[in-house]
Structures are given as structure tokens and as C-alpha cells.
C-alpha positions as CSV (number, residue, x, y, z in Angstrom):
1,M,2.9,63.4,-42.6
2,R,5.6,62.6,-45.2
3,C,8.0,64.6,-47.3
4,T,8.2,64.6,-51.2
5,R,9.9,66.7,-53.7
6,R,6.7,68.8,-54.1
7,G,6.1,69.3,-50.4
8,W,4.4,67.8,-47.4
9,H,1.3,65.7,-47.8
10,P,-0.8,63.9,-45.1
11,L,-0.3,60.1,-44.8
12,N,-3.4,58.0,-45.3
13,P,-4.9,57.0,-41.9
14,T,-5.1,53.3,-43.0
15,L,-1.4,53.3,-43.8
16,W,-0.6,54.9,-40.5
17,A,-2.4,52.0,-38.7
18,A,-0.4,49.5,-40.7
19,V,2.9,51.2,-39.8
20,L,2.1,51.3,-36.1
21,A,1.2,47.6,-36.1
22,V,4.5,46.7,-37.7
23,Y,6.7,48.9,-35.5
24,A,4.8,48.2,-32.2
25,C,7.2,46.9,-29.5
26,G,6.3,43.4,-28.3
27,D,3.1,41.4,-28.1
28,P,0.2,41.8,-25.6
29,P,0.2,39.2,-22.8
30,A,-1.7,36.1,-23.7
31,G,-4.8,35.4,-21.7
32,P,-6.0,32.0,-20.5
33,D,-8.3,31.8,-23.6
34,E,-5.3,32.0,-26.0
35,G,-3.8,28.6,-25.4
36,G,-3.5,28.8,-21.6
37,T,-4.7,26.5,-18.9
38,L,-6.9,26.7,-15.8
39,V,-6.5,24.3,-13.0
40,V,-8.5,24.0,-9.7
41,E,-6.5,23.2,-6.6
42,P,-7.1,20.8,-4.9
43,E,-8.7,18.7,-7.6
44,H,-10.2,16.2,-5.1
45,W,-11.2,17.0,-1.6
46,L,-13.2,15.4,1.3
47,L,-15.6,17.1,3.6
48,V,-17.2,15.5,6.6
49,L,-20.6,16.4,7.8
50,G,-20.6,17.8,11.3
51,E,-16.8,18.2,11.2
52,S,-14.9,19.7,8.3
53,E,-17.8,21.2,6.3
54,S,-16.1,23.7,4.0
55,V,-12.9,24.2,1.9
56,D,-11.6,27.1,0.0
57,L,-10.7,26.1,-3.6
58,A,-8.4,28.1,-5.8
59,A,-7.8,28.2,-9.5
60,V,-4.4,28.8,-11.1
61,A,-4.3,30.2,-14.7
62,R,-1.3,30.1,-16.9
63,D,-0.7,31.4,-20.4
64,A,0.5,29.4,-23.4
65,Q,4.1,29.7,-22.2
66,G,3.2,28.4,-18.7
67,R,3.5,31.8,-17.0
68,P,1.0,32.5,-14.2
69,I,-1.7,35.0,-15.0
70,P,-2.4,37.1,-11.9
71,E,-5.7,38.6,-10.8
72,I,-8.1,36.7,-13.1
73,Q,-11.8,36.9,-12.6
74,L,-13.3,33.5,-11.7
75,D,-16.8,32.3,-11.7
76,W,-17.6,29.3,-9.4
77,R,-20.5,27.0,-9.5
78,S,-21.5,23.6,-8.1
79,L,-23.0,21.1,-10.5
80,D,-24.5,19.3,-7.6
81,P,-25.9,22.0,-5.2
82,H,-27.8,19.4,-3.2
83,V,-24.4,18.0,-2.2
84,V,-22.2,21.1,-2.0
85,T,-22.6,24.8,-2.7
86,A,-19.9,27.2,-4.1
87,D,-19.8,30.9,-3.4
88,P,-18.1,33.5,-5.6
89,T,-14.8,33.2,-3.7
90,G,-14.4,29.5,-4.3
91,R,-15.5,28.4,-0.8
92,V,-17.3,25.1,-1.1
93,S,-19.7,24.0,1.7
94,A,-21.2,20.6,2.4
95,V,-25.0,20.2,2.2
96,S,-25.5,16.4,2.2
97,A,-23.5,13.2,1.7
98,G,-22.4,12.4,-1.9
99,M,-20.0,13.4,-4.7
100,A,-20.1,16.8,-6.4
101,T,-18.3,18.6,-9.2
102,V,-17.4,22.2,-8.7
103,V,-16.5,24.2,-11.8
104,A,-14.4,27.4,-12.1
105,T,-14.6,29.4,-15.4
106,S,-12.6,32.4,-16.7
107,R,-12.3,33.9,-20.2
108,G,-13.5,30.9,-22.0
109,L,-11.6,28.2,-20.0
110,S,-13.0,26.0,-17.3
111,A,-11.6,23.6,-14.7
112,E,-13.2,21.1,-12.3
113,A,-12.7,19.7,-8.8
114,V,-14.5,16.7,-7.3
115,V,-15.6,17.2,-3.7
116,E,-16.9,14.3,-1.7
117,V,-19.1,14.7,1.4
118,W,-18.9,11.9,3.9
119,D,-21.5,11.3,6.6
120,R,-19.5,9.3,9.2
121,P,-21.6,6.6,10.9
122,A,-21.2,6.2,14.6
123,P,-19.5,3.1,15.9
124,D,-21.8,0.5,17.4
125,P,-19.8,-1.6,20.0
126,D,-22.9,-3.7,20.7
127,A,-23.1,-5.1,17.2
128,V,-20.6,-8.0,17.9
129,D,-21.6,-10.2,14.9
130,A,-20.0,-8.2,12.1
131,S,-17.1,-5.9,11.3
132,Q,-17.7,-2.1,11.0
133,F,-15.7,-0.1,8.6
134,G,-14.8,3.5,8.0
135,R,-14.7,5.2,4.6
136,E,-13.3,2.9,1.8
137,H,-12.8,0.2,4.4
138,Y,-9.4,1.7,5.4
139,I,-10.3,1.1,9.0
140,E,-12.0,-1.9,10.5
141,Y,-13.6,-2.4,13.9
142,M,-14.6,-5.7,15.3
143,P,-16.6,-5.2,18.5
144,G,-16.3,-7.7,21.3
145,A,-17.6,-8.5,24.8
146,L,-14.4,-9.1,26.8
147,P,-12.9,-6.1,28.7
148,L,-10.0,-6.2,26.3
149,I,-9.2,-4.1,23.3
150,L,-6.6,-5.0,20.6
151,S,-5.3,-2.8,17.8
152,A,-3.0,-3.3,14.8
153,P,-2.0,0.1,13.4
154,H,1.0,-0.7,11.2
155,G,0.3,-3.9,9.3
156,G,-2.0,-2.6,6.5
157,V,-1.2,-3.0,2.8
158,L,-3.6,-0.7,1.0
159,R,-1.9,2.2,-0.9
160,P,-4.7,4.2,-2.5
161,D,-3.8,6.9,-5.0
162,E,-6.0,9.4,-3.3
163,I,-3.6,9.5,-0.4
164,P,-0.1,10.8,-1.1
165,D,2.8,8.9,0.4
166,R,4.0,10.3,3.7
167,T,7.2,12.2,3.2
168,W,8.6,12.2,6.8
169,G,8.4,10.0,9.8
170,V,8.6,6.2,9.9
171,T,6.9,4.4,7.0
172,A,8.1,0.8,7.3
173,A,5.3,-1.7,7.9
174,D,5.0,-4.1,10.8
175,R,4.8,-7.3,8.8
176,E,2.0,-9.8,9.6
177,T,0.7,-7.9,12.6
178,V,-2.9,-7.8,11.1
179,D,-2.9,-11.5,10.8
180,Q,-1.4,-11.8,14.3
181,A,-4.1,-9.6,15.8
182,L,-6.9,-11.7,14.1
183,R,-5.3,-14.9,15.5
184,V,-5.2,-13.4,19.0
185,R,-8.8,-12.4,18.8
186,D,-9.8,-15.9,17.6
187,A,-7.8,-17.5,20.4
188,F,-9.6,-15.5,23.0
189,V,-12.9,-16.6,21.5
190,H,-11.8,-20.2,21.7
191,A,-10.7,-19.8,25.3
192,F,-13.5,-17.7,26.7
193,G,-16.4,-17.9,24.3
194,S,-16.2,-14.1,23.8
195,A,-14.1,-11.8,21.7
196,P,-12.0,-8.8,22.6
197,H,-12.6,-5.6,20.6
198,L,-10.2,-5.2,17.7
199,V,-9.4,-2.1,15.6
200,I,-7.2,-2.5,12.4
201,S,-5.8,0.0,10.0
202,H,-5.6,-1.6,6.6
203,L,-3.7,1.3,5.1
204,S,0.0,1.0,4.5
205,R,2.1,2.9,6.9
206,A,3.4,4.8,3.9
207,K,-0.1,6.4,3.8
208,L,-1.1,6.6,7.4
209,D,0.5,6.1,10.8
210,P,-2.3,5.9,13.5
211,N,0.3,5.7,16.3
212,R,1.3,9.4,15.8
213,E,-0.3,12.8,16.2
214,V,-2.4,13.6,13.2
215,D,0.0,16.1,11.6
216,E,2.7,13.4,11.3
217,A,0.2,10.6,10.8
218,A,-1.8,12.0,7.8
219,Q,0.5,14.8,6.6
220,G,-2.2,17.0,5.2
221,S,-4.3,14.5,3.3
222,P,-8.0,14.9,4.2
223,F,-8.5,11.2,3.3
224,A,-5.8,10.0,5.7
225,D,-6.9,12.5,8.3
226,L,-10.4,11.0,8.3
227,A,-9.0,7.5,8.5
228,W,-6.9,8.5,11.5
229,S,-10.0,10.0,13.2
230,E,-12.0,6.8,12.4
231,Y,-9.3,4.6,13.9
232,H,-9.2,6.4,17.2
233,E,-12.9,6.9,17.3
234,F,-13.3,3.1,17.1
235,V,-10.8,2.6,19.9
236,E,-12.7,5.2,22.0
237,A,-16.0,3.4,21.3
238,A,-14.4,0.2,22.5
239,R,-13.1,1.9,25.6
240,E,-16.5,3.2,26.5
241,S,-18.0,-0.2,25.9
242,V,-15.7,-2.1,28.2
243,V,-16.0,0.5,30.9
244,A,-19.8,0.3,30.6
245,S,-19.9,-3.5,30.8
246,H,-17.0,-4.2,33.2
247,G,-16.0,-0.9,34.8
248,W,-12.4,-1.3,33.6
249,G,-10.4,-2.6,30.6
250,I,-7.0,-3.5,29.1
251,Y,-5.8,-2.1,25.8
252,L,-3.1,-4.1,23.9
253,D,-1.6,-2.3,21.0
254,L,0.2,-4.8,18.7
255,H,3.3,-3.8,16.7
256,G,6.4,-5.4,15.2
257,H,10.0,-4.4,15.7
258,G,13.2,-5.1,13.8
259,H,15.7,-5.1,16.6
260,D,18.4,-7.7,16.7
261,I,17.3,-9.2,20.0
262,Q,14.4,-11.5,19.3
263,R,12.1,-10.8,22.3
264,V,8.8,-9.1,22.9
265,E,9.1,-5.5,24.1
266,L,6.3,-4.4,26.5
267,G,5.8,-0.7,26.6
268,Y,4.2,1.2,29.6
269,L,5.6,4.6,28.7
270,L,8.6,3.9,30.9
271,T,12.1,4.5,29.5
272,A,14.8,1.8,29.6
273,E,16.5,3.7,32.3
274,E,13.4,4.0,34.4
275,L,12.7,0.2,34.1
276,G,16.2,-0.3,35.6
277,L,15.5,1.8,38.7
278,P,15.4,0.3,42.2
279,E,12.0,-1.0,43.3
280,A,11.0,2.0,45.4
281,A,11.9,4.5,42.8
282,L,10.1,2.6,40.0
283,D,7.0,2.2,42.1
284,G,6.9,6.0,42.5
285,L,6.4,6.3,38.7
286,A,3.1,4.5,38.5
287,A,1.1,7.7,37.8
288,E,3.3,8.3,34.7
289,T,2.5,5.0,33.1
290,T,-0.3,3.7,30.9
291,V,-1.2,1.1,33.5
292,R,-1.9,3.7,36.2
293,D,-5.5,2.4,36.8
294,L,-4.4,-1.2,36.9
295,V,-1.9,-0.5,39.6
296,A,-4.5,1.3,41.7
297,R,-7.3,-1.2,41.0
298,S,-5.2,-4.2,41.8
299,G,-3.2,-2.8,44.7
300,T,-0.1,-4.2,43.0
301,P,3.1,-2.1,43.1
302,L,4.3,-1.0,39.7
303,T,7.5,-3.0,39.9
304,E,5.6,-6.2,40.5
305,L,3.1,-5.4,37.7
306,V,5.7,-4.8,35.0
307,R,8.7,-7.0,35.9
308,G,7.6,-9.2,38.8
309,P,6.8,-12.9,38.9
310,N,3.2,-12.3,37.8
311,S,3.9,-9.6,35.2
312,L,2.7,-10.1,31.6
313,G,6.3,-10.3,30.4
314,T,7.2,-13.0,32.9
315,W,4.2,-15.1,31.9
316,L,5.1,-14.8,28.2
317,A,8.7,-15.8,29.0
318,S,7.5,-18.8,30.9
319,L,5.5,-19.9,27.9
320,G,8.5,-19.7,25.6
321,T,8.4,-16.1,24.4
322,P,11.3,-14.0,25.8
323,S,10.0,-10.6,26.9
324,V,11.3,-7.4,28.4
325,P,10.5,-6.2,31.1
326,S,10.0,-9.5,32.9
327,A,11.5,-11.3,35.9
328,P,14.2,-13.0,33.8
329,D,14.8,-9.8,31.8
330,P,13.8,-6.8,34.0
331,W,15.1,-4.0,31.8
332,P,16.6,-3.5,28.3
333,G,19.8,-1.8,29.4
334,S,21.4,0.0,26.5
335,D,19.7,-2.2,23.9
336,P,17.0,-0.7,21.6
337,Y,13.6,-0.7,23.2
338,F,10.2,0.8,22.3
339,R,8.5,2.2,25.4
340,G,5.1,2.9,24.0
341,G,3.6,5.5,21.8
342,Y,0.7,7.9,20.9
343,S,-2.0,5.3,21.0
344,T,-1.3,3.8,24.5
345,A,-0.7,7.3,25.8
346,R,-4.0,8.5,24.5
347,H,-6.1,5.4,25.3
348,G,-4.3,4.1,28.4
349,S,-4.9,5.3,31.9
350,R,-1.9,7.6,32.3
351,D,-4.1,10.7,32.0
352,G,-7.1,9.2,33.8
353,G,-9.8,6.7,33.0
354,S,-10.1,3.0,33.8
355,V,-8.6,1.4,30.7
356,S,-4.9,0.5,31.0
357,G,-2.7,0.3,28.0
358,I,0.3,-1.8,27.0
359,Q,2.2,-1.6,23.7
360,L,3.5,-5.0,22.5
361,E,6.4,-4.9,20.1
362,L,6.7,-8.3,18.6
363,H,9.9,-9.7,17.1
364,F,9.9,-11.4,13.7
365,E,12.0,-14.6,13.9
366,G,10.1,-17.4,15.5
367,L,7.0,-15.3,16.1
368,R,5.8,-13.4,13.1
369,D,7.7,-15.3,10.4
370,G,5.2,-18.0,9.8
371,A,1.5,-19.0,10.3
372,S,2.4,-21.7,12.8
373,S,4.6,-19.3,14.8
374,R,1.8,-16.6,14.8
375,Q,-0.7,-19.1,16.0
376,A,1.5,-20.4,18.7
377,F,2.1,-16.9,20.0
378,A,-1.6,-16.1,19.9
379,L,-2.3,-19.0,22.2
380,A,0.6,-18.1,24.5
381,L,-0.6,-14.4,24.7
382,V,-4.1,-15.5,25.6
383,Q,-2.8,-17.7,28.4
384,A,-0.4,-15.0,29.6
385,V,-3.1,-12.4,29.7
386,D,-5.4,-14.7,31.6
387,E,-2.7,-15.5,34.2
388,F,-1.7,-11.9,34.5
389,L,-5.2,-10.6,35.1
390,T,-6.1,-13.5,37.3
391,A,-3.1,-12.8,39.5
392,H,-3.9,-9.1,39.9
393,L,-7.7,-8.9,39.6
394,G,-8.7,-12.4,40.6
395,P,-10.5,-15.3,38.8
396,G,-13.4,-14.4,36.7
397,W,-11.9,-11.1,35.5
398,E,-13.6,-11.7,32.1
399,M,-17.1,-11.6,33.6
400,P,-19.2,-8.4,33.5
């Protein structure tokens, strides 16, 4: 209604609508189809047949000002249903190996995610003529015939974009340890006509640390998580192979350290203080070490095995590579020392089994700093291992 000199008259309905539109307070909230965005998270994911076979995807909608839009209705579908299926909640499930695109739509907008399904091949330790690889060749396994297993977890250089950089834990690489491990393997072939098993991580330690529990090692990346699993599955396959062929085995985990004292540090899961204990006290710790089986199998007291005249460290020292523990350097005292880690704890004999593990931390100067130095150490390590095992297990230890 409006007032005039002649009285009250009704306002035209069309004019009322215009007035209300002008004086309405604020604008209606923008929907995602009015300049907004829709993003699927995660945008790239990995499923493994027989293991991690489903993932719950989510879509985040924002208006033109970047404000989240709550409680939007989403439609999910797989463009490759022979590879994965997608249900109405965004749960994606593996069907067969391959790559698939999953699409989320809402109010005229759409977003995509790529889901890969990997069918992990089983390791074949009997196929000694060629390397075996995990997904994207991040992990390499070279089977062998000797009762020896080598691993190089921290010398890789690959930094794929699909794996985020690790944000906590140690990320520094052990320079030249992959080349060192390959030289050691070749030196065993030259000396014995057969190779040890060898497992290598080609990923940078900034992406994966196989010598840690998986949470720290992969830090939530499904691609790093798979590589970690492949690495340890290859070591497990090698362990089973050496036990089947020889009844026992030795696992040597090769690392590099940056400590000031240029010597090899041999780790048996004993602390520096424990290595300095009197003989009787140290011998009593055999069951807590990664060489538990070797102590029992050889009948050699632990003290003799780790720092005696026929210990691995003593043989290395006699061949020109200072080492601790050894007869000339029986314990590290207060100096920095690596005692062993996740891999030797998992794959050594502390918790049972007949494969004993030793972590070798290699210094850089005069050992890893040049090709000739690495080759000289490879030859020395082969001779030291031979003397060490011959002393404790007898000649012909390499024979099935």
C-alpha cells in the first residue's frame, strides 16, 4: 500500500517485487556451480590386490571466495569399473590390476582421482640370473646361491613426485653404498663362483627409509608404504631361500656413517656400554643380539664372536680396515656408535630363526670416497667374512 493526497491505493505487485529485491539484505550463498571448485582427495592413490584393496575418497567443494561448502550431495562413479568400483559414499574398491579414473560430480562441477591397482608379484629366489623389481623399480632384488644376504637401504637417489618428502626422521643418504653393495656381491662371485642375495632400495632416503618401522619409513604415502613392504618381502624371501638350501644364513646390512672416527662400526644390537662389559657379562647377552643363532650354532661365546681374534671386526682390521668391535678396538667407549637397527632386528636371529644379522656402518674417507677404495673394501670384506665363518663354522661353509 502507499499514501497519496487522495487516499490509499494498492501498490502494483510487480513493483513490490522490485522493491523487495532492492532492499533484500545480503546475497544468497554461492554454490559450487557459481564459480566454485570441487577437488577429490587424495587425487592419486594406490591399492594392492590381496592387501590394501579399498580407500575412502572425499571431495571438498568451495565457493568462488574459497569458502568451504558443507553437506553437498556427491555422485561417484568409476570410469574403469573393470579396475575399480566406486560406491555412493566414495569408497573405491580394487577389482583387477590397472589404472582407473574415479569421478565425483555435484551441481554441475566434477573432479577426478586416479587410482592404481597393483598386483604384486611374488619374489623368486631361485631365479638367480636376473634382477627382480618392485613397482616402478624402486626396490631391486638380486637372488643368489650363497647363504649370505646383503642389503643397501640408504644409498638410493630416486625422488619421484608421487612420494612426498619425509618430514621427520633422518633423511640424509649413505653415499655410494649401493655401488659398494654391488661391488661386494661381485667380489663374492669372483671368490666363490656364486653370489649372495642382494636387496637394494633405489629411493632417496628423503622418500623412504627401509631401516625404520613403516610409520616413520613411509610417513603415510601408499607408494612409499608399498616400496617398504617390497623391500622387506625380498629380504624375507632371501632368508627363506638360504635356510632351505643351507639351514642357516648371515645377513649383512650395509650403511654409511659420518662420524669423525674413520672406522667400520659393526652392530649386533649391543650398546657401546654393553660391548665394554667383562667377558662373562657380555657372553650372557647372546640371546639379545642379532647373532643369537650363530653363537649357538658355532658354540663360540659371544665375546669371542664380536671382539675376539676371529671376530669379523678383527679380520677387517687385519686387512687394513679399522673396525669396532674388534680385538684391537673392543668397544667404542663414549664415541658415537651405531648398534644396529630395524632391519637387523627384524631379519636377524634375536627373535628366533637361523639367519644372523650384522649391521655394517662404513666410514667415508678411504673406503667410500672413490671407486678404487670401494673395490678394495669389497675384496677385504669377502676375505674377512670367509675367515670369520671358517673359524666359527668350519671350511666349506659356503656349500649347501
